[in-house]
C-alpha positions as CSV (number, residue, x, y, z in Angstrom):
1,M,-45.5,-26.9,31.7
2,S,-45.9,-29.1,28.3
3,L,-48.0,-30.4,25.7
4,R,-46.1,-33.9,27.0
5,N,-47.7,-33.8,30.3
6,I,-51.2,-32.2,29.1
7,L,-51.8,-34.9,26.3
8,L,-50.8,-37.6,29.2
9,G,-53.2,-35.6,31.5
10,M,-56.1,-35.9,28.4
11,L,-55.3,-39.4,27.8
12,S,-57.9,-40.9,30.7
13,S,-59.4,-42.1,28.3
14,P,-58.2,-43.4,24.2
15,A,-58.0,-40.8,21.9
16,S,-56.9,-39.9,18.4
17,G,-54.9,-36.9,17.6
18,Y,-57.8,-35.4,15.9
19,D,-59.6,-36.4,18.7
20,L,-57.0,-34.8,21.4
21,K,-57.4,-31.3,19.0
22,R,-60.8,-31.3,18.8
23,Q,-60.5,-31.4,23.4
24,F,-57.9,-28.5,23.1
25,N,-60.6,-26.4,21.3
26,Q,-63.1,-27.4,23.3
27,G,-62.0,-27.4,26.7
28,L,-58.3,-26.3,27.0
29,R,-58.3,-23.0,24.6
30,H,-58.9,-20.6,27.0
31,F,-55.5,-21.4,28.8
32,W,-53.4,-23.4,26.4
33,A,-52.9,-23.9,22.7
34,A,-51.4,-26.9,20.4
35,E,-52.5,-27.5,16.5
36,L,-52.2,-30.9,15.4
37,A,-48.7,-30.7,13.8
38,Q,-47.2,-30.1,17.4
39,I,-50.0,-32.7,18.6
40,Y,-48.6,-35.7,16.9
41,P,-44.9,-35.9,17.5
42,T,-45.2,-35.3,20.8
43,L,-47.9,-38.4,20.6
44,Q,-45.3,-40.4,18.7
45,K,-42.5,-39.2,21.3
46,L,-44.2,-40.0,24.1
47,E,-45.2,-43.6,22.4
48,K,-41.1,-44.0,21.5
49,D,-40.8,-43.1,25.6
50,G,-43.0,-46.1,26.4
51,L,-46.0,-43.8,28.1
52,L,-48.4,-44.3,25.2
53,A,-49.5,-47.6,23.2
54,A,-51.6,-46.9,19.8
55,S,-53.2,-48.9,17.5
56,M,-55.3,-48.8,14.5
57,E,-58.8,-48.7,14.8
58,P,-61.6,-48.3,12.3
59,P,-63.6,-45.4,12.5
60,A,-67.6,-45.2,12.0
61,Q,-66.8,-43.6,8.7
62,G,-63.2,-42.8,6.8
63,P,-60.0,-44.4,7.1
64,P,-58.7,-46.4,10.3
65,R,-57.4,-44.3,12.7
66,K,-54.4,-44.3,15.1
67,V,-56.4,-44.2,19.0
68,Y,-53.4,-43.9,21.9
69,R,-53.7,-44.8,25.4
70,R,-51.9,-44.3,27.9
71,K,-50.0,-47.4,29.5
72,G,-49.1,-47.5,33.4
73,T,-46.1,-45.4,33.0
74,G,-48.0,-42.7,31.3
75,S,-50.5,-42.6,34.1
76,K,-47.5,-42.8,36.8
77,A,-45.7,-39.6,34.7
78,V,-48.6,-37.4,35.0
79,R,-49.1,-38.2,38.2
80,E,-45.6,-37.3,39.5
81,W,-46.3,-34.0,37.4
82,L,-49.3,-33.2,39.6
83,K,-47.1,-33.9,42.7
84,E,-44.6,-31.5,41.7
85,G,-46.8,-28.4,42.5
86,P,-47.9,-25.5,40.6
87,Q,-45.1,-24.5,37.7
88,F,-45.3,-20.5,38.0
89,R,-44.3,-19.1,34.8
90,R,-44.1,-15.8,33.1
91,D,-47.4,-15.7,31.0
92,R,-46.4,-13.4,27.5
93,I,-49.3,-11.2,26.6
94,S,-48.4,-9.9,23.6
95,Y,-51.3,-7.2,23.7
96,L,-50.1,-6.1,26.5
97,A,-46.5,-5.9,25.1
98,Q,-48.0,-3.3,22.5
99,V,-49.7,-1.7,24.8
100,Y,-47.0,-0.6,26.7
101,F,-45.0,1.2,23.5
102,L,-48.7,2.5,22.5
103,D,-46.6,6.1,22.8
104,E,-45.1,5.7,20.2
105,L,-47.8,5.9,17.5
106,P,-48.5,9.2,15.7
107,N,-51.4,10.4,17.9
108,A,-53.8,9.8,20.6
109,A,-56.6,8.4,17.9
110,D,-54.5,5.4,16.5
111,A,-53.8,4.8,20.3
112,K,-57.7,5.0,21.0
113,T,-58.2,2.8,18.1
114,F,-55.8,0.0,19.2
115,M,-57.4,0.0,22.8
116,L,-61.0,0.1,21.7
117,E,-59.8,-3.6,19.0
118,L,-58.2,-5.4,21.8
119,R,-61.4,-4.9,24.0
120,A,-63.4,-6.2,21.1
121,G,-61.1,-9.0,21.1
122,I,-61.1,-9.9,24.7
123,E,-64.9,-9.4,24.5
124,S,-65.0,-12.0,21.9
125,Q,-63.2,-14.6,23.5
126,L,-65.2,-13.5,26.9
127,T,-68.7,-14.5,24.8
128,E,-67.0,-17.8,23.6
129,L,-66.0,-18.9,27.0
130,R,-69.6,-18.3,28.3
131,T,-71.0,-20.0,25.5
132,I,-69.2,-22.4,26.0
133,E,-70.5,-22.5,30.0
134,Q,-73.9,-22.4,28.9
135,G,-73.7,-25.3,26.9
136,W,-72.1,-27.3,29.2
137,K,-74.9,-26.3,32.2
138,S,-77.4,-27.1,29.3
139,D,-75.9,-30.4,28.0
140,D,-74.9,-32.4,31.7
141,P,-77.4,-32.0,34.7
142,R,-74.5,-32.3,36.7
143,Y,-72.4,-29.4,35.8
144,P,-70.8,-28.1,37.5
145,D,-69.8,-31.4,39.3
146,E,-69.0,-33.8,36.7
147,A,-65.9,-32.2,35.7
148,F,-65.2,-30.2,38.6
149,Y,-61.5,-29.3,38.0
150,P,-62.1,-28.4,34.1
151,H,-64.9,-26.3,35.5
152,L,-62.2,-24.3,37.9
153,T,-60.3,-23.5,34.9
154,L,-62.9,-22.2,33.0
155,Q,-63.8,-20.2,35.7
156,L,-60.9,-18.9,35.9
157,G,-60.5,-18.2,32.2
158,L,-64.1,-16.1,32.7
159,T,-62.6,-14.6,35.6
160,R,-59.5,-13.3,34.2
161,L,-61.3,-12.1,30.7
162,A,-64.0,-10.3,32.7
163,A,-61.3,-8.5,34.7
164,T,-59.3,-7.6,31.5
165,L,-62.6,-6.6,30.0
166,K,-63.0,-4.1,32.6
167,W,-59.1,-3.1,32.4
168,C,-59.7,-2.3,28.9
169,D,-63.2,-0.4,29.9
170,E,-60.8,1.5,32.6
171,S,-57.5,2.5,30.2
172,I,-60.2,3.8,27.5
173,A,-61.6,6.1,29.8
174,R,-58.6,7.4,31.2
175,M,-57.5,7.8,27.2
176,E,-60.4,9.7,26.8
177,Q,-59.9,11.9,29.6
178,R,-56.2,12.5,28.5
179,N,-57.2,13.9,25.5
């Protein structure tokens, strides 16, 4: 999966680069991260490749903004990407690589501290997604049917984080039994 395909998918409605970044922060951040420094060059490349059209539009306030619209070729590219079927890649989970080597720490207390910090971070992410879900429920009476597929991604994020939190608790308990 690439940022290119994700941006094409997001541009089913016209948007500026800043609008897209906001969409990432509100809806996709639990499974994909992108910064403006990545978004703008990718949009420019998509425009150059003939998949997007851009125009300058006056905003409600502030300077004019460049708004991108997906062209027919861009819509076709999204459909082709989806028809390729699921793309499986191995996730890189940095903290799990660190856990793998926790025995390098000089004492068990440091390893436990690491795990407690990890648990707090996972719990914070889970709280964030639960807040998104609650806001979505209260803002849209058609939830979850209005944005059915985005809701499916949110549910997986919630499920994965809850499972990871449970794993943290079990791991900490095992660490305490070892000492």
